[in-house]
N, C-alpha and C positions, 0 to 999 in steps of 0.2 A: 541518383546521388552520385556525385562523382569522386567524393574522397571518403575516407574513413572518419575523418574528423567532422565532416557534414552528418554523417550517419550518427556518430556519437552525440553531437549536438542535438540532432532531431530526437533521438531516444532520450536524452536528458530532459527535453522539453516534455516528451510524453509522460517521463516519470514525474516532472514537476506538476503537470496537470492531474494526473492520477493522486498525488499526494494531496493536493489542495481539495480534489473532490471528497476524498477520504476525510479531511478535516470538518467537512459538513456532514457525512454521512455517521461517522463514528458515534457521536452522542446521540444519535436516533438508534443506533444499534444497541447501545449501552442502556438506553432507557427500555428498548424492547426486550431486552433479556429478563428472565425471572430470577436466574442464578444469581446470588452476590457475587461469586467467583467469575462468573463470565462478565458481569458488569466491571468488574475491577479489572478484568482482562482488557475490555473495550476501552477503559479510561487510561490504562497504562499505553495502550496503543495508540490512543491519542496524544499522549505526550510524545512518544516516540516518533509519530508521523510530524508533529511540530518541530522535532529536531530535524527529521529527515528534509523538510523543506528547507530550513535554515542550511543545512549543509548543501543541499542544491544549489540554493540561492549563493552560497559562497563560491562553489565551482563556477556558476555563470560569471561571478563577478571576476574570478581568477582568469576566465577565458574571454573575459570582456564581451560576453554575449548577453542577450535578453532572455530570460527564462520563458516569458510569454509568448505566445502565438501559436499554439498547437492545444487541440482537445483531445485527449486520450479517450477515444469512444470504446475502448476495450473495458477500462475501468467504468465509465458511464453505464455499460451494460450490465456488468458485474453489479453495481450498486441498485440499478433498477430491479435486477433479479433478488437481490438480497432484500429489497424493499417489500417485495410481495409477500415474503414469510411474515414480514412485521404487521400485515394486514389481516393474516389468517387468525382464526380462532381454534382453540383446541387444547390439548394437554400442554402444561407449560414445558415439560421436560422433552416433549416431542417439538415443540416450538424452538425451545433453546437448540436442540440438536440441528434444526434448520438453519438457524441464525449462525452456528458454528460452521456448517457447510458453506454458507455464503462468505464467511469470514476466512475460510481456508483457500476458497476460490481466489479470492482477493489476494491473499498471501503468496499463493502460488504464481500469479500473475505478476505481482511486484518482484519476487525472487527471480523470475525469468527475465525481466527487465533490468534489474539491478546485476544480475550476472553477465547479461550481455555489454552493459555499459563498463562494468568491471573489466572485462576483455579488452573491450576498446580502449579504456583508460591505459591499461598497461601496454597495449601496443602503441598508444600514443604519448606513453611518459607521464600519464596522469595518474591521480588517485581517487576512487571512490569506493574502496574497499569497505570501509566503516559502515556505511549505510547497508551495503550488501549483508554483512554479518549481522546486522541488527535485524534484518527482515528475516534471516534465518532462526534467530532466536526467538522472535514473534510467533512465527509458525509453531515452533516446539510448544510455546506457552498454550496456544490455542488448542493443540492436540491433546495436551495434559489436562486442560480445562473440560474436554469432551469426555475423556476416560474417567475423571474424577467424581 
């Protein structure tokens, strides 16, 4: 990477890929959850993820860049790992706890990515903070579902 702007765009593409992977994974996670509250949390996260994708597309449009061209292998691995719990059999509450762990790993990955691009955006005079704050709120919601 030669410039901070190139790194910023590269990381935005990574997030765009991650969010699009989540659009496919979240309905499966919701279906696999036994708790109504957990199902609702995944459905809410799906709606938020759709908004994140739209925001990222707007950022790319503003930057006159293409959002495609990168696969987020980190998210791909986290989703594969989370899918394993969906194939398990056992006590519903234990399986839900496993699904929550997988979801929290995804959220922390997203928060790290959005935190980085927020810093880059600030240094470059851009704004990506709204999506970062939305990620922090979603993580809090998952934690509360687990303890409830």
